[in-house]
Phi, psi and omega in degrees: 000148177057055178217121178275146172296160184301318184296329180285320174298319181293322178298314178300316180298317179296321179298315181295319180294319176298320176299314178300319180299313183279346174276340185302320182303336181287350176275346182276153180288159179254127179275130170299128189220169172232127172270122183250129177238140178278163171274176181297321181278340181228073178293155178288139180224184176300325179296331183294328179299311181293327180294313179294317177302317181294320179297317179295319179297317179297328181273356180074029177259117178290135181241133178287314182192153170234118188224149177287153175231169178292153179082027178057051181230164175238153177239120178257117180263143176232169183268323184231155178300327179295319176294326176298315179294322175295321178296324176294322175301319181296315180296320180294323185278326188258323193233017184293333180283350183242333183227145169262144180224156181212137177288142177202183169234152183223131180294141178267076186267147170294158186298325184289329177289317178297325179295331176281352181081015178280133179224151176287171175295150169284143176258136182282181187298322184286345179260329188256342189083160180150204186239133175241127181229131175252124188247136174254128178266128180283093183292324180298324178295326179296319179292320178299318180294325178294318175297322180297326181294329179291336181304309179292328179292322177296317179300311181301315184294319182289325176293322180297321180269007177055044176259124182281127177229164178266304179215158168233113187226163172275135179228084182070236183264025178217172175256144180235124176250121186256136180233162179278324184229162184292325181296317180294323178297313181297318178297320180292324180300315179297320182291316182290327182292324178286323185279331185232077187287343180275358179257150175262120185254142177222158178242157181201171180218130181217125177051043176080003178249144185253139189228149163243124181255137179239131179233140175280124177300156180305319182295319177291322177299319178297319178299315179298318179297313181298316178297317180300318179294314180299317180294322179295322177297316179294321180293315178298321178297318176300316181294318180291321178294324178295335175285342181085016178295132183276138176049057178285153173241115180230113186213159178284145174222114183075203185276333188215018182237156182228134177259129174239119178237127182236089181298135177086347180283151185219012183236081183295331184293314179297320181295316180295323178298317184286317184289323184276344182291138178231043182290140178207177180234150169229139179251124184226152174282145174279137180278101179263001183267345182240163185266131182294328182297321177299321177297320181297330182273009174100357181259073181280127181297149175296134178089003178232167178216147182268125178233174176228145178277174186294336177272005175097353182290138178282150177211145183256123184241153172293142177291332184292122181271132179284299175219158178235176181298338179295335184264006177273124183263337182203152177207141180217147182268149178188206183227142177293131186292332184274311184263341184078004183279155177303142180215160174240123181267123190246137169245136179256159174283180185299315180297312181299319181297316180298318181293317180297319183292322179294315182293314184289331173298319181282342190235030178301133183092349180263154182281148177230141183246151175248118182260123176268123183239129180225132174248129178214159179257127175240158180248123176248147176267118178241114181056037178080003181246139179285127180239127180270133176232144173270127182245129180248121179253127176231121178215147178277118180263348183200135174229122180215151177286143176283103184281326180204160178296141176216163186224270193290318185234135179199180183233156177237124178248191179094008180276152186289323186206168177293330175298316180294321178297316180296314181294318180298314180299319180297316182293315180296318181295320180288338181100154178279145175292136180289338178209151179298151179233162178219130177281113185259344178210139181215129177226131174251117182255120185285154180296334180291321180293319177300319180293323177298317179297319177300309183300312182292322175298314180296321180295321181292322178297316183295312182299311180299318179298312184295316181298316178296318181295319178297315181299313182297318182294319181287324187274326186240011171055232182302315179297328176292324176295322175297318178297321177301315184295315181290334177294318177295320176299320179298318177299318178294320177299319179299313178299318180299314181294318178297323179289319181294322178281352186052044177284156180265121180272124178243175179300315174298331175297322178293324175299321177298322180293316178298320177296320180295325178302321178285322183282337184295330180278353180302316178300315179294325176300314179298318180295313185293319180294326178291323178296316179297322177296315177299320181293320177297330178278003173096010179284156179289158179306313181296319180292324180296319179297313181298316180290324180298316179290318182294313187279339179276347187300315181297320180296316181296314181297315179300317183292322183281330176298319180296324176292319180297322177299318177297322179292323179295317181294319179297319181291325184287320187250355183273165173269191187311299182298321178295319178298319177301321177291319182297318181301307181293328176296315179300310179297320178300316181295317181295314179292326181291326176294324177292313184286322183289323182273305183275315185296307183291328177297320179296317179295315179299319179299316179298325182280315186249345186295141177072016181242153174274119186241139173264327181210164176242141177278073181223000000 
């Protein structure tokens, strides 16, 4: 009685040893480091290691090591945070046009641990320091942009069906198509209703003019808003990844907001510049049939628009857009082989490539312009109060004759510098934002505050653990000491599982660990009280141990399953901090069931199993 077979003891021992092994990396120190990522034109190579080391040596910055990482990146290790910051300044000044860098920390693990794939837990923003940004997405602008896209589609459809119209314009939250006579309006209504089934069409008459009004139904508007939010999350994630920031957290919060957390990042100005930028390109034909001077005097031809080049010269462009930044699949910065000026090499998707080839084939010898469009938010002081305004900049950066038809891949020149080409390529490659954004909250958490959180969290875990262990040892004697040992093993197992899953530990996560320390002994308390009850009822010590573990099992499972359900609900519906608490609570409950039921039973069996006992130290 009360004896486990050898295989079960060995299995429990193996699980505990694996847990110890994967928890071990958390005991090693973290080196202040910089993660270096190459650009598309300048990927990191073996030569990059020597180049970065030489730059640091010339600047007098001591480097602990420069080593390659997965994903074609390099890791530059330093001894102190001050050396890390000086190293970033060197990289920004000397190699910023070739490499992107991000502050991070890296565990100083021995080679055999790295070979096993063991890594420490990720630390969240509140423990490691970094930048927290809350972004609001302009959903109304997303709907307006969707309506704007229909303007060109309406014109194309009516021209194709040879229906004469006067104008197609935006009228508040709807589109208005104006006609001279009722017959043309009715014909156009039938055509548009068949071609655009997702729109709600109405007709009207004002001042002798006939109109067809188009409105987006609420269901379609909601789809557009949801898609805009999802696309913005994807775009922001691509932009942050292009910076090389380690372990970013980018997730939705509520109906229209996005949370961006960058542990270890320390340059909020650069982050805000990158996240808020909505630079893109449009390719349009130059209107060579009309006079620019007439447009300057207010007589802009129908179907054309007045723009200005970077030097201020006016130019008349066709309103019809050939391709936009949404159809760009890839972009890289470089230099034009003929002129040596900065250039962006652009790849289009299938639809954009077909459209570009069709237009350039029809217009060989005619000029085509590249329009650079940027949306950004600026703050102005009005009556002593800061007022945020959205500014849209549109300028022609390049005009060139179409020498021959081209389609999928081509280059754009006319940029001021290689830095501008690099930033534009990064934004185009990451994708255009589907809707404008505004940063409504920003917090920068210093590494010293994060270290304080770590120290206080660690102290709370130790204090809670010691108090529980002292109580158990005094109240349950030998059985209490067994419970203390499995409690420590449970804590190690929790850390091991978090490390194996590469979960992010946050301050609420530490609260979950502290709570689990108290809850982990509940199972042992149930078992031990059941054993004491069996002894009081006159059962033998061995029979009492056997009955205690068997009869308390269902109660333990029921109690822990309800807690697991609560943890799952918290993880499913909670935001970042709540999810961190739910993860550690869930893992702690699972590991405590293993250690309290199987682990403590194995130890009790080794101590008391197979012996004649008169009494138990409980």
